[in-house]
N, C-alpha and C positions, 0 to 999 in steps of 0.2 A: 512595358506591361508584361505580368508576369503570366505566363500562360500557364506553367507547372512544368514535370521532366518533360523533353522534347523528343525520349527514348528511354531506352532500359538496357541493363549492362546484363550480358548474357556469358556462361562460363561455359567455354570447348576446354575437350582435352588432346592433347597433338604430343605425339612420342611420350606419351605418361604424363605432360605437366598439364597443367590445368592454365588455360589462356580466358583472359577476360577480357570481352571487347564493348565495346558502346553503340548499338544496334539504334539508329535513330526513325523516325515513327515518318511516313511518307511528308512529304513538301505539297501544295504552300503550306503553312503552319493556320492554326484557327485560335482566337478570333484575326482575320486579314492583320497584315504590317498598317501599321498605323505611320504613314510619311507627313510627317512634321513640317514645316518652311523650315528647320534644322536639317533636317534630312534632305530636303530637296534643295538648300546652298550646298550641304556636301555635295552628294551628287553631279550638281553643276559642276562645283570647282573641280573635282576627281577628274570628271568625263576632261574639261577645258584642260587640265594636268595632263593627257594621255594622249589629248592632239597634238602638244606641245611637242611631247616627243616622239611621238609619230612622225611631224614635220621636221625635227632634229637629224633623223636618219636619211634625211637628202643629202647632208651636209656630208656625211659619212662617205668613205671610199667604200668600205664594204661592211652594212651595219652588222653582221657574224662577227668579225673582229669586234665590236664592242660590245655584242651579248655573251660574247664568250667569257669576259673577263665579268662584266657587270652579274650574271646571273651566277656564277662562284662566289662574288662577294655577297649577294646578300641569302644564298646560300650558309655561307660561313657566319654570317650576323645570325642566323635562326640558330646554328648550333651553338653558336656564343649565350642562345638565350637558355640553352641547356646544359650550358655548365661544361662546353668544350673549350679548352684552352689553346687555340691552334691560329696559326698566322696566316695571309694573302700567301705569303709566298710557302710556307707549309705544306699548305692544301694545293699548291702547283707544283712543287717537288714531289707530292706522294703521287699524282695524277703523272709526273713524268717517269718516276718508276714502275708506273702499270702497277701499282701492289693491288690484291682483290678487298678485296675487303670491304590563360588569360579571359579574355569576356567572352570568345568561341565554345569554355567551362561552364560559365554563367548560362550560354545558352541551354546545356543539357540541363542543367538543375532546376532554371527557374522559366523556361522558352524565352526569354528577353533577347527576343529576333531585335527591336530598335538599337538595343544598345550597339549589338553586335556590327549591325548594319553602320554605325558611325563611326565606329571603330574600323570596320574595313574601308569604310571610304575614307576616311582620314588618312587609314595606309598607303591606299592608294593612290595621292594628292601627294601625300610625303616622297611615297617610291619614285611616282614619275616626276617631281621638282628636281628630285636631287641625279637622277639619271640623267637628265636631261643637262644637267649644270658639267655633270660630269666629262658626256658627248663632248659637249663645248672644249671644256679643257683637255681631253685627248684631240679633237680637230686641232687643236691650236697645238699642240708640242708634234704632232706626228708632219703637221709643216713645216715648224722651223727648223724640226731635227732633220727633214728628208733635206729641208734645203741646204742645210751643212754638207752632207752628204755627196751633194750636185757639185759641191764646189769642186772633191775631190781629184776629176779629172778622168784619168787613165786607171779603170778598174769600179769606177764608180757605181757601173750597171751591176758588178756582184754584187758587191757591199748595198747597193739599192735595195736589192732580191733578200737578200739578209736581214736587214732595216725592216721591211715589210714583214716577216716570217715572225721576226718580235715584238713588229705590234700586236701582229695576231694573236701570238701568244708569247706573253713576256717573260718568259722563263725558259730557253733552251738550250739542249746538250747539242754539240757539233753534230752528232749523227743526225738529230731531228733536223736541222736544220738543211743536212743533206738534202733528207728523203724531201722537205716542205717546199726547197728551190729548185732541187732537180742539179744542183751542184755537187762535182765531184768533192769528197771528205776534202782533198787537200784544199781546193779552191774555198771551200764553202769555210775551211778554216780560217785561210787568210783574209777571206773578206767581213769575217767579223771583228778580224783585227783594226778593220779603218775604223769603224762606231767607236772600237773601245779609244781608241787613239785620241777617236774626238770624245771622250767623257760620256757619250751617248748611252753603252752598256759596259757592263763590268763583272769580270769573270769572279764569279763566288766561290769558288771547291779549294783554288792554289794549288791542285794539279797538272801534272804536263799529260796525263790523259783523261781521256771521258771528260773532260771542261763545259761548265755551266758557265750559261750565259743568261746576263739580267738588264733587262730595259729599266734601270731601277726607278726613273722620272714613272713611267708609264705606271710600275709596282706601286708608288707611293699616291699614284691619284687614286687605285683602286682599292688600297690600303686604307684611307682617310675611315675613318670612323669603325673600320672593323678590326682593328687592334685586339689583342685578348685582353680581358678585362683585369 
């Protein structure tokens, strides 16, 4: 349904520069939303997908481990739509260095909220379904690699603490491992060598100092579909 523009563009001046912003009219729209049977089905499917996503968190040892990576993956996908050409690893390296630094348009012009609602609900369903699949794969990966580290015997305790830190952040410097695990720097450096020997993590800088380790399979899962175009 076309209702006409849902707001207006206003221009203001900040520090001598003109800034043009879209100011929406108050909601709800008029005439009211026409929720067709197709919209109702989309709403039910999106709600069901969100329910599955909520239940999958019960399988995760710590849901925040999953949320950290997945939220950044979705942010990366959004930035790529706008033309940014960065990989998931680029984003994590950027954070590690601590550097500072569609239909939603048709609604503005024509007031077609029904079209936007269909787009939004489809996006919710697809994102939730994808998140469930990713979470399941990560649960299986963490369990399999954790069991491999358990077989190390002496020294497995420190290695497991290091491994859990890399489950939470799949790309870490030794100093950051030290901070997150509470291990001393020499112990952290020695502990990360154990999963490295097993092929679970890999050092990516080639340096002797300030080394950075990547949990490759974890990164691969989170990077799927988020590679630069």
